[in-house]
Structures are given as structure tokens and as C-alpha cells.
PDB file as gemmi writes it, atoms N, CA and C in Angstrom:
CRYST1    1.000    1.000    1.000  90.00  90.00  90.00 P 1                      
ATOM      1  N   MET A   1     121.967  86.957 110.900  1.00  0.00           N  
ATOM      2  CA  MET A   1     120.985  86.762 110.375  1.00  0.00           C  
ATOM      3  C   MET A   1     119.545  86.196 110.564  1.00  0.00           C  
ATOM      4  N   SER A   2     118.603  86.812 109.997  1.00  0.00           N  
ATOM      5  CA  SER A   2     117.016  86.141 110.486  1.00  0.00           C  
ATOM      6  C   SER A   2     116.880  85.219 109.977  1.00  0.00           C  
ATOM      7  N   THR A   3     115.958  84.414 110.361  1.00  0.00           N  
ATOM      8  CA  THR A   3     115.684  82.667 109.779  1.00  0.00           C  
ATOM      9  C   THR A   3     114.025  82.606 109.377  1.00  0.00           C  
ATOM     10  N   VAL A   4     113.619  81.401 108.426  1.00  0.00           N  
ATOM     11  CA  VAL A   4     112.422  82.079 108.265  1.00  0.00           C  
ATOM     12  C   VAL A   4     111.476  81.308 108.966  1.00  0.00           C  
ATOM     13  N   ALA A   5     112.405  80.608 110.004  1.00  0.00           N  
ATOM     14  CA  ALA A   5     111.254  79.806 111.331  1.00  0.00           C  
ATOM     15  C   ALA A   5     110.948  81.058 112.319  1.00  0.00           C  
ATOM     16  N   GLU A   6     112.000  82.031 112.499  1.00  0.00           N  
ATOM     17  CA  GLU A   6     111.471  83.309 113.549  1.00  0.00           C  
ATOM     18  C   GLU A   6     110.129  83.662 112.767  1.00  0.00           C  
ATOM     19  N   PHE A   7     110.227  83.954 111.491  1.00  0.00           N  
ATOM     20  CA  PHE A   7     108.723  84.688 110.996  1.00  0.00           C  
ATOM     21  C   PHE A   7     107.675  83.485 110.429  1.00  0.00           C  
ATOM     22  N   THR A   8     108.177  81.943 110.727  1.00  0.00           N  
ATOM     23  CA  THR A   8     106.799  81.080 110.551  1.00  0.00           C  
ATOM     24  C   THR A   8     105.590  81.363 111.406  1.00  0.00           C  
ATOM     25  N   PRO A   9     104.125  81.896 110.147  1.00  0.00           N  
ATOM     26  CA  PRO A   9     103.141  82.470 110.962  1.00  0.00           C  
ATOM     27  C   PRO A   9     102.314  81.347 111.488  1.00  0.00           C  
ATOM     28  N   ALA A  10     101.109  81.656 112.095  1.00  0.00           N  
ATOM     29  CA  ALA A  10      99.957  80.635 113.053  1.00  0.00           C  
ATOM     30  C   ALA A  10      99.135  80.170 111.970  1.00  0.00           C  
ATOM     31  N   ALA A  11      98.810  79.083 111.741  1.00  0.00           N  
ATOM     32  CA  ALA A  11      98.064  77.770 110.576  1.00  0.00           C  
ATOM     33  C   ALA A  11      96.992  79.197 110.096  1.00  0.00           C  
ATOM     34  N   GLY A  12      96.781  79.488 108.973  1.00  0.00           N  
ATOM     35  CA  GLY A  12      95.865  80.225 108.580  1.00  0.00           C  
ATOM     36  C   GLY A  12      95.885  81.660 108.438  1.00  0.00           C  
ATOM     37  N   THR A  13      97.165  81.539 108.340  1.00  0.00           N  
ATOM     38  CA  THR A  13      98.069  83.692 108.121  1.00  0.00           C  
ATOM     39  C   THR A  13      99.277  82.985 107.674  1.00  0.00           C  
ATOM     40  N   ILE A  14     100.101  84.100 106.928  1.00  0.00           N  
ATOM     41  CA  ILE A  14     100.732  85.036 106.384  1.00  0.00           C  
ATOM     42  C   ILE A  14     101.634  85.459 107.124  1.00  0.00           C  
ATOM     43  N   THR A  15     102.923  85.611 106.762  1.00  0.00           N  
ATOM     44  CA  THR A  15     103.742  86.580 107.153  1.00  0.00           C  
ATOM     45  C   THR A  15     104.137  87.153 105.416  1.00  0.00           C  
ATOM     46  N   MET A  16     104.304  88.263 105.563  1.00  0.00           N  
ATOM     47  CA  MET A  16     104.807  89.294 104.337  1.00  0.00           C  
ATOM     48  C   MET A  16     105.533  89.632 104.231  1.00  0.00           C  
ATOM     49  N   PHE A  17     106.590  89.841 103.955  1.00  0.00           N  
ATOM     50  CA  PHE A  17     107.908  90.607 104.085  1.00  0.00           C  
ATOM     51  C   PHE A  17     107.459  91.638 103.098  1.00  0.00           C  
ATOM     52  N   SER A  18     107.945  93.646 102.821  1.00  0.00           N  
ATOM     53  CA  SER A  18     107.303  94.237 101.968  1.00  0.00           C  
ATOM     54  C   SER A  18     108.409  95.573 102.223  1.00  0.00           C  
ATOM     55  N   THR A  19     108.058  96.541 101.477  1.00  0.00           N  
ATOM     56  CA  THR A  19     108.458  97.552 101.800  1.00  0.00           C  
ATOM     57  C   THR A  19     106.968  99.182 101.884  1.00  0.00           C  
ATOM     58  N   GLU A  20     107.572  99.880 102.298  1.00  0.00           N  
ATOM     59  CA  GLU A  20     106.533 101.212 102.392  1.00  0.00           C  
ATOM     60  C   GLU A  20     105.962 101.212 100.504  1.00  0.00           C  
ATOM     61  N   TRP A  21     107.128 101.465  99.744  1.00  0.00           N  
ATOM     62  CA  TRP A  21     106.807 101.874  98.573  1.00  0.00           C  
ATOM     63  C   TRP A  21     106.257 100.776  97.449  1.00  0.00           C  
ATOM     64  N   CYS A  22     106.522  99.448  98.060  1.00  0.00           N  
ATOM     65  CA  CYS A  22     105.935  98.334  97.034  1.00  0.00           C  
ATOM     66  C   CYS A  22     104.704  98.350  96.416  1.00  0.00           C  
ATOM     67  N   GLY A  23     104.167  98.676  95.291  1.00  0.00           N  
ATOM     68  CA  GLY A  23     103.115  98.552  94.793  1.00  0.00           C  
ATOM     69  C   GLY A  23     102.179  97.392  94.664  1.00  0.00           C  
ATOM     70  N   TYR A  24     103.339  96.080  94.731  1.00  0.00           N  
ATOM     71  CA  TYR A  24     102.791  94.638  94.283  1.00  0.00           C  
ATOM     72  C   TYR A  24     102.033  94.315  96.014  1.00  0.00           C  
ATOM     73  N   CYS A  25     103.118  94.763  97.038  1.00  0.00           N  
ATOM     74  CA  CYS A  25     102.609  94.379  98.023  1.00  0.00           C  
ATOM     75  C   CYS A  25     101.373  94.655  99.143  1.00  0.00           C  
ATOM     76  N   LYS A  26     101.160  95.919  98.459  1.00  0.00           N  
ATOM     77  CA  LYS A  26      99.863  97.465  98.571  1.00  0.00           C  
ATOM     78  C   LYS A  26      98.737  95.987  98.128  1.00  0.00           C  
ATOM     79  N   ARG A  27      99.019  95.930  96.807  1.00  0.00           N  
ATOM     80  CA  ARG A  27      98.033  95.003  95.964  1.00  0.00           C  
ATOM     81  C   ARG A  27      97.891  93.889  97.360  1.00  0.00           C  
ATOM     82  N   LEU A  28      98.467  93.258  97.149  1.00  0.00           N  
ATOM     83  CA  LEU A  28      98.588  91.722  98.028  1.00  0.00           C  
ATOM     84  C   LEU A  28      97.713  92.193  99.412  1.00  0.00           C  
ATOM     85  N   LYS A  29      98.090  93.252 100.222  1.00  0.00           N  
ATOM     86  CA  LYS A  29      97.568  93.232 101.420  1.00  0.00           C  
ATOM     87  C   LYS A  29      96.175  93.372 101.265  1.00  0.00           C  
ATOM     88  N   LEU A  30      95.648  94.687 100.214  1.00  0.00           N  
ATOM     89  CA  LEU A  30      94.414  95.113  99.470  1.00  0.00           C  
ATOM     90  C   LEU A  30      93.473  93.806  99.800  1.00  0.00           C  
ATOM     91  N   MET A  31      94.023  92.784  98.921  1.00  0.00           N  
ATOM     92  CA  MET A  31      93.188  91.290  98.451  1.00  0.00           C  
ATOM     93  C   MET A  31      92.762  90.667  99.844  1.00  0.00           C  
ATOM     94  N   LEU A  32      94.512  90.323 100.852  1.00  0.00           N  
ATOM     95  CA  LEU A  32      94.191  89.662 102.012  1.00  0.00           C  
ATOM     96  C   LEU A  32      92.752  90.082 103.104  1.00  0.00           C  
ATOM     97  N   ASP A  33      92.974  91.801 102.956  1.00  0.00           N  
ATOM     98  CA  ASP A  33      91.988  92.399 103.718  1.00  0.00           C  
ATOM     99  C   ASP A  33      90.477  91.843 103.240  1.00  0.00           C  
ATOM    100  N   LYS A  34      90.494  92.078 102.154  1.00  0.00           N  
ATOM    101  CA  LYS A  34      89.119  91.464 101.315  1.00  0.00           C  
ATOM    102  C   LYS A  34      88.637  90.322 102.129  1.00  0.00           C  
ATOM    103  N   THR A  35      89.867  89.542 101.658  1.00  0.00           N  
ATOM    104  CA  THR A  35      88.817  88.048 101.462  1.00  0.00           C  
ATOM    105  C   THR A  35      89.031  87.584 103.375  1.00  0.00           C  
ATOM    106  N   GLY A  36      90.182  88.580 104.117  1.00  0.00           N  
ATOM    107  CA  GLY A  36      90.045  88.416 105.368  1.00  0.00           C  
ATOM    108  C   GLY A  36      91.455  87.381 105.936  1.00  0.00           C  
ATOM    109  N   ILE A  37      92.120  86.630 105.205  1.00  0.00           N  
ATOM    110  CA  ILE A  37      93.405  86.723 105.760  1.00  0.00           C  
ATOM    111  C   ILE A  37      93.741  87.235 106.463  1.00  0.00           C  
ATOM    112  N   GLY A  38      94.208  86.573 107.117  1.00  0.00           N  
ATOM    113  CA  GLY A  38      95.171  87.393 108.567  1.00  0.00           C  
ATOM    114  C   GLY A  38      96.996  87.453 107.968  1.00  0.00           C  
ATOM    115  N   TYR A  39      97.931  88.637 108.369  1.00  0.00           N  
ATOM    116  CA  TYR A  39      98.827  88.611 108.172  1.00  0.00           C  
ATOM    117  C   TYR A  39      99.555  89.707 108.726  1.00  0.00           C  
ATOM    118  N   THR A  40     101.082  88.850 108.677  1.00  0.00           N  
ATOM    119  CA  THR A  40     102.036  90.232 109.412  1.00  0.00           C  
ATOM    120  C   THR A  40     102.676  90.582 108.582  1.00  0.00           C  
ATOM    121  N   ILE A  41     102.722  92.176 108.774  1.00  0.00           N  
ATOM    122  CA  ILE A  41     103.636  92.573 107.943  1.00  0.00           C  
ATOM    123  C   ILE A  41     104.974  92.841 108.099  1.00  0.00           C  
ATOM    124  N   VAL A  42     106.032  92.587 107.577  1.00  0.00           N  
ATOM    125  CA  VAL A  42     107.643  92.692 108.397  1.00  0.00           C  
ATOM    126  C   VAL A  42     108.096  93.551 107.032  1.00  0.00           C  
ATOM    127  N   ASP A  43     108.176  94.820 107.403  1.00  0.00           N  
ATOM    128  CA  ASP A  43     109.238  95.531 106.588  1.00  0.00           C  
ATOM    129  C   ASP A  43     110.444  95.778 106.374  1.00  0.00           C  
ATOM    130  N   ILE A  44     111.101  95.235 105.356  1.00  0.00           N  
ATOM    131  CA  ILE A  44     112.646  94.836 105.198  1.00  0.00           C  
ATOM    132  C   ILE A  44     113.699  96.362 105.259  1.00  0.00           C  
ATOM    133  N   GLU A  45     112.996  97.298 105.404  1.00  0.00           N  
ATOM    134  CA  GLU A  45     113.820  98.571 105.196  1.00  0.00           C  
ATOM    135  C   GLU A  45     113.579  99.139 106.477  1.00  0.00           C  
ATOM    136  N   GLN A  46     112.617  98.355 107.726  1.00  0.00           N  
ATOM    137  CA  GLN A  46     112.604  98.611 108.982  1.00  0.00           C  
ATOM    138  C   GLN A  46     113.872  97.646 110.029  1.00  0.00           C  
ATOM    139  N   THR A  47     113.377  96.493 109.375  1.00  0.00           N  
ATOM    140  CA  THR A  47     113.759  94.729 110.497  1.00  0.00           C  
ATOM    141  C   THR A  47     115.269  94.448 110.357  1.00  0.00           C  
ATOM    142  N   PRO A  48     116.107  94.650 110.668  1.00  0.00           N  
ATOM    143  CA  PRO A  48     117.477  94.142 110.204  1.00  0.00           C  
ATOM    144  C   PRO A  48     117.020  92.401 110.370  1.00  0.00           C  
ATOM    145  N   GLY A  49     118.025  92.500 109.781  1.00  0.00           N  
ATOM    146  CA  GLY A  49     118.353  90.837 109.036  1.00  0.00           C  
ATOM    147  C   GLY A  49     117.121  89.909 108.100  1.00  0.00           C  
ATOM    148  N   THR A  50     116.466  91.218 107.833  1.00  0.00           N  
ATOM    149  CA  THR A  50     115.272  90.386 107.154  1.00  0.00           C  
ATOM    150  C   THR A  50     116.083  91.136 105.386  1.00  0.00           C  
ATOM    151  N   PRO A  51     116.513  91.831 104.878  1.00  0.00           N  
ATOM    152  CA  PRO A  51     116.648  92.192 103.617  1.00  0.00           C  
ATOM    153  C   PRO A  51     117.883  90.645 103.027  1.00  0.00           C  
ATOM    154  N   GLU A  52     118.315  90.557 103.988  1.00  0.00           N  
ATOM    155  CA  GLU A  52     118.939  89.714 104.035  1.00  0.00           C  
ATOM    156  C   GLU A  52     118.247  87.634 103.395  1.00  0.00           C  
ATOM    157  N   LEU A  53     117.667  87.693 104.804  1.00  0.00           N  
ATOM    158  CA  LEU A  53     116.762  86.754 105.073  1.00  0.00           C  
ATOM    159  C   LEU A  53     115.940  86.578 103.409  1.00  0.00           C  
ATOM    160  N   VAL A  54     115.703  87.717 102.665  1.00  0.00           N  
ATOM    161  CA  VAL A  54     114.576  87.746 101.482  1.00  0.00           C  
ATOM    162  C   VAL A  54     115.361  87.498 100.103  1.00  0.00           C  
ATOM    163  N   GLY A  55     116.481  88.001 100.283  1.00  0.00           N  
ATOM    164  CA  GLY A  55     117.335  87.919  99.644  1.00  0.00           C  
ATOM    165  C   GLY A  55     117.507  86.631  99.202  1.00  0.00           C  
ATOM    166  N   GLU A  56     118.143  85.667  99.955  1.00  0.00           N  
ATOM    167  CA  GLU A  56     118.256  84.343 100.498  1.00  0.00           C  
ATOM    168  C   GLU A  56     117.387  83.809 100.083  1.00  0.00           C  
ATOM    169  N   ILE A  57     116.354  83.714 100.421  1.00  0.00           N  
ATOM    170  CA  ILE A  57     114.841  82.914  99.966  1.00  0.00           C  
ATOM    171  C   ILE A  57     115.126  83.177  98.423  1.00  0.00           C  
ATOM    172  N   ASN A  58     115.619  84.283  97.603  1.00  0.00           N  
ATOM    173  CA  ASN A  58     115.275  84.664  96.955  1.00  0.00           C  
ATOM    174  C   ASN A  58     116.546  85.063  95.957  1.00  0.00           C  
ATOM    175  N   GLY A  59     117.250  83.515  95.844  1.00  0.00           N  
ATOM    176  CA  GLY A  59     118.561  83.342  94.968  1.00  0.00           C  
ATOM    177  C   GLY A  59     119.383  84.313  95.029  1.00  0.00           C  
ATOM    178  N   GLY A  60     119.520  85.714  96.219  1.00  0.00           N  
ATOM    179  CA  GLY A  60     119.763  86.825  95.912  1.00  0.00           C  
ATOM    180  C   GLY A  60     119.528  88.208  96.070  1.00  0.00           C  
ATOM    181  N   ASN A  61     117.999  88.225  95.742  1.00  0.00           N  
ATOM    182  CA  ASN A  61     117.059  89.002  95.282  1.00  0.00           C  
ATOM    183  C   ASN A  61     116.820  89.631  96.117  1.00  0.00           C  
ATOM    184  N   GLN A  62     116.775  90.130  96.711  1.00  0.00           N  
ATOM    185  CA  GLN A  62     115.500  91.172  97.927  1.00  0.00           C  
ATOM    186  C   GLN A  62     114.174  91.613  97.342  1.00  0.00           C  
ATOM    187  N   VAL A  63     113.543  90.627  96.808  1.00  0.00           N  
ATOM    188  CA  VAL A  63     112.215  90.621  96.157  1.00  0.00           C  
ATOM    189  C   VAL A  63     111.169  90.598  97.044  1.00  0.00           C  
ATOM    190  N   VAL A  64     110.570  91.650  97.312  1.00  0.00           N  
ATOM    191  CA  VAL A  64     108.928  92.065  98.160  1.00  0.00           C  
ATOM    192  C   VAL A  64     107.707  91.767  97.318  1.00  0.00           C  
ATOM    193  N   PRO A  65     106.458  91.184  96.949  1.00  0.00           N  
ATOM    194  CA  PRO A  65     106.669  90.763  98.712  1.00  0.00           C  
ATOM    195  C   PRO A  65     107.001  89.284  98.475  1.00  0.00           C  
ATOM    196  N   THR A  66     107.746  88.805  99.502  1.00  0.00           N  
ATOM    197  CA  THR A  66     107.279  87.280  99.702  1.00  0.00           C  
ATOM    198  C   THR A  66     107.016  87.272 101.005  1.00  0.00           C  
ATOM    199  N   VAL A  67     106.283  85.816 100.641  1.00  0.00           N  
ATOM    200  CA  VAL A  67     105.443  85.249 101.783  1.00  0.00           C  
ATOM    201  C   VAL A  67     106.096  84.482 101.875  1.00  0.00           C  
ATOM    202  N   ILE A  68     105.541  84.391 103.615  1.00  0.00           N  
ATOM    203  CA  ILE A  68     106.197  83.022 104.660  1.00  0.00           C  
ATOM    204  C   ILE A  68     104.675  82.185 105.073  1.00  0.00           C  
ATOM    205  N   TYR A  69     104.292  80.889 104.743  1.00  0.00           N  
ATOM    206  CA  TYR A  69     103.247  79.953 105.003  1.00  0.00           C  
ATOM    207  C   TYR A  69     103.588  79.603 106.044  1.00  0.00           C  
ATOM    208  N   PRO A  70     102.118  78.929 106.665  1.00  0.00           N  
ATOM    209  CA  PRO A  70     102.917  78.298 108.322  1.00  0.00           C  
ATOM    210  C   PRO A  70     103.420  76.641 108.292  1.00  0.00           C  
ATOM    211  N   ASP A  71     103.863  76.495 106.887  1.00  0.00           N  
ATOM    212  CA  ASP A  71     104.265  75.490 107.072  1.00  0.00           C  
ATOM    213  C   ASP A  71     106.415  75.218 106.378  1.00  0.00           C  
ATOM    214  N   GLY A  72     106.079  76.868 106.934  1.00  0.00           N  
ATOM    215  CA  GLY A  72     107.874  77.158 106.060  1.00  0.00           C  
ATOM    216  C   GLY A  72     107.918  77.409 104.672  1.00  0.00           C  
ATOM    217  N   THR A  73     106.703  77.236 103.994  1.00  0.00           N  
ATOM    218  CA  THR A  73     107.798  77.405 102.380  1.00  0.00           C  
ATOM    219  C   THR A  73     107.385  79.151 102.739  1.00  0.00           C  
ATOM    220  N   THR A  74     107.692  78.942 101.159  1.00  0.00           N  
ATOM    221  CA  THR A  74     107.890  80.407 101.050  1.00  0.00           C  
ATOM    222  C   THR A  74     106.958  80.648  99.280  1.00  0.00           C  
ATOM    223  N   ALA A  75     106.880  81.902  98.869  1.00  0.00           N  
ATOM    224  CA  ALA A  75     106.836  82.424  97.484  1.00  0.00           C  
ATOM    225  C   ALA A  75     106.957  83.842  97.488  1.00  0.00           C  
ATOM    226  N   THR A  76     106.908  84.198  96.110  1.00  0.00           N  
ATOM    227  CA  THR A  76     107.602  85.507  96.192  1.00  0.00           C  
ATOM    228  C   THR A  76     106.085  86.288  95.028  1.00  0.00           C  
ATOM    229  N   ASN A  77     105.758  87.588  95.441  1.00  0.00           N  
ATOM    230  CA  ASN A  77     104.783  87.973  94.688  1.00  0.00           C  
ATOM    231  C   ASN A  77     103.881  87.195  94.245  1.00  0.00           C  
ATOM    232  N   PRO A  78     103.272  86.492  95.274  1.00  0.00           N  
ATOM    233  CA  PRO A  78     102.325  85.460  94.902  1.00  0.00           C  
ATOM    234  C   PRO A  78     100.961  86.292  94.767  1.00  0.00           C  
ATOM    235  N   SER A  79      99.616  85.471  94.161  1.00  0.00           N  
ATOM    236  CA  SER A  79      98.526  86.280  93.824  1.00  0.00           C  
ATOM    237  C   SER A  79      97.407  85.807  95.252  1.00  0.00           C  
ATOM    238  N   ILE A  80      96.303  86.559  95.341  1.00  0.00           N  
ATOM    239  CA  ILE A  80      95.535  86.273  96.108  1.00  0.00           C  
ATOM    240  C   ILE A  80      95.899  84.527  96.190  1.00  0.00           C  
ATOM    241  N   ASN A  81      95.174  83.798  94.769  1.00  0.00           N  
ATOM    242  CA  ASN A  81      94.444  82.806  94.490  1.00  0.00           C  
ATOM    243  C   ASN A  81      95.974  81.564  95.222  1.00  0.00           C  
ATOM    244  N   ASP A  82      96.807  81.830  95.279  1.00  0.00           N  
ATOM    245  CA  ASP A  82      98.024  80.926  95.590  1.00  0.00           C  
ATOM    246  C   ASP A  82      98.049  80.593  96.816  1.00  0.00           C  
ATOM    247  N   VAL A  83      98.056  82.092  97.567  1.00  0.00           N  
ATOM    248  CA  VAL A  83      97.945  82.433  99.023  1.00  0.00           C  
ATOM    249  C   VAL A  83      96.530  81.328  99.142  1.00  0.00           C  
ATOM    250  N   LYS A  84      95.659  81.335  99.161  1.00  0.00           N  
ATOM    251  CA  LYS A  84      94.508  80.519  99.341  1.00  0.00           C  
ATOM    252  C   LYS A  84      94.359  78.672  98.935  1.00  0.00           C  
ATOM    253  N   ALA A  85      95.273  79.364  97.553  1.00  0.00           N  
ATOM    254  CA  ALA A  85      95.595  77.636  97.720  1.00  0.00           C  
ATOM    255  C   ALA A  85      96.851  77.027  98.894  1.00  0.00           C  
ATOM    256  N   ALA A  86      97.648  77.637  98.930  1.00  0.00           N  
ATOM    257  CA  ALA A  86      98.620  77.446  99.932  1.00  0.00           C  
ATOM    258  C   ALA A  86      97.912  77.312 101.757  1.00  0.00           C  
ATOM    259  N   LEU A  87      96.523  77.979 101.507  1.00  0.00           N  
ATOM    260  CA  LEU A  87      95.954  77.717 103.027  1.00  0.00           C  
ATOM    261  C   LEU A  87      95.482  76.895 103.083  1.00  0.00           C  
ATOM    262  N   GLY A  88      95.328  76.380 102.287  1.00  0.00           N  
ATOM    263  CA  GLY A  88      93.685  75.654 102.337  1.00  0.00           C  
ATOM    264  C   GLY A  88      92.121  75.960 102.113  1.00  0.00           C  
ATOM    265  N   ILE A  89      92.659  77.493 101.767  1.00  0.00           N  
ATOM    266  CA  ILE A  89      91.104  77.765 101.531  1.00  0.00           C  
ATOM    267  C   ILE A  89      90.352  77.907 100.315  1.00  0.00           C  
TER     268      ILE A  89                                                      
END                                                                             
């Protein structure tokens, strides 16, 4: 199974677990693009081990978007303001 450490991003960026069909993921991606915050998308339907990791982070639920911050903390369906605050922007 995958671990949070494998997907912990560089400072100032985030890793976002997503799916192609997730509307909340698309909204967050749009807001990240508008604010210039870097991110890496990991599609849990295409990347082995990630559905289980997302489920572990979210108490058994495979909820997206789930975000990993550079300090290794996570958030589920964060707003752009939550992301900015976590990154100190």
C-alpha cells in the first residue's frame, strides 16, 4: 500500500488525490490554477495503492479531493483559503 510520505510534496505545493469525474476536484484545481499554487494530481482510479491510502486518511472512505501538504498533514475537500493558510500564503 502507498504511504503519505511517498506523496508528500515540495514546499509551497500540494499533492491532490482526485478522479476524472470529481466536480469538487475540478473546482479546487481551477482555484489552484488561478492563485498560482503548484500541485500534483494523483488519480486514485489509475494509481495502484492510492484508493487504500485515501481511505486510510479518511477513516475508511475514499473521499476526493484529499490533499497532502508539504509538512505531511492532510485535508479532505479543502477550500482554496484552507490551502493558502496551510501553505502560509
